[in-house]
Every structure is written in structure tokens, then in C-alpha cells.
N, C-alpha and C positions, 0 to 999 in steps of 0.2 A: 576581460575575465567574466565567467558566469557565476551566477548565485550559486550553481551545482558544486562548486571547489568549495564551498563554505558550509555543506551539508556532509553529515556523517554518512560514510559510502555504505552503510548498511541500510539507511533510511532509502538512500538513491538505488540500491538494487531492488528494494521492497517496491517503491514506487514506479521504476522501469517494469519489473514483473507483472504488475497489476495494469500499466498501461497499455503493455504488449498483448493483454487479456481482457480489455475495458469491458466484454460483454460477460464476462463469467463470472459466477461466485466462488470463491476458495475458502477451504476451511484452514485455519492457522497452520496447521501441520503441513498442508499442502505448500502454502505461502514459504515455510521455512525451506522444505526441501528444495522448491524451485528457486530459491535465492542464497542456499546455502548460508543462510543466517542461521545461529542457534534460535531454538524453540524459545527462550525465554527473552532473547533482544527482539524476537519478532512480536511477541504478545505485548512488550513494551510499546514497541515501537506503533503497532496497528491503534495499541489504545490513544496515543497521542493524536495520532493522524484523525482516530473518530474525534476527539474531543475538538479538533479543528475544523471539522466538517467535511473533511476529504474523503473518508470513508464512510460506505452505506452497509450496513448490517441486514442480513436475513437470516431470521431463526428457522432451523430445519430439526424440530423435534427438541432434543436439548444441545443441538450444537448450533454453531454461529459460522455462518459462511460470509465473507468480505469480497466486498470490490471497490471500485473508485467510484464516487459520485459522479454526475454528471453537471458540472456547474462551472462558471466562470474560473473562480479560482483552481480549479482540477485542469482546466485545459490551458490555462496560463503555466502550471507546473509542468503539465507534459509537454509544453512548448519548451520550455528551459531544458527539459530532459535530453531533447534532441539533437 
């Protein structure tokens, strides 16, 4: 049994979306639209992932763009998602 079975499906959707587009930064709204996860849930999940060191943030003026960090933890998570 995979660890993925124990994680909130919304978190899995967001992680898979970001893993699929590892090199790109996305605005919160783009992540929400690309995953069909409500904006408020996306915001909450992104903040949790940021606190865990999984998400990288780039300031673009007043906007924040997000992508997965490139570290061992993230690579292990991506492996589990495959």
C-alpha cells in the first residue's frame, strides 16, 4: 500500500500538477484551475506545503508564484506519486 492512499486527494492533485510542470511557476489561481481544487483549499494546502519546505515562492510584483522545490524530500514525494 502506498503512502498516497493516506493523503488528502486535494493535496495529491496539487502535488501531481506541480510535479508535472516542475520547471514552471504558477499563480495560486492557476493551480486551483489546473487541479479543480477550490481556491481557499488551494491556498491552505500551498501554505502547508510552503511550511514543510516543499514549495518555492517567487514574488512577481504583488503576486506570488509557486513551484516545487528541487530537493530530496520533493524527489521522494514525486516518486511516491508515480
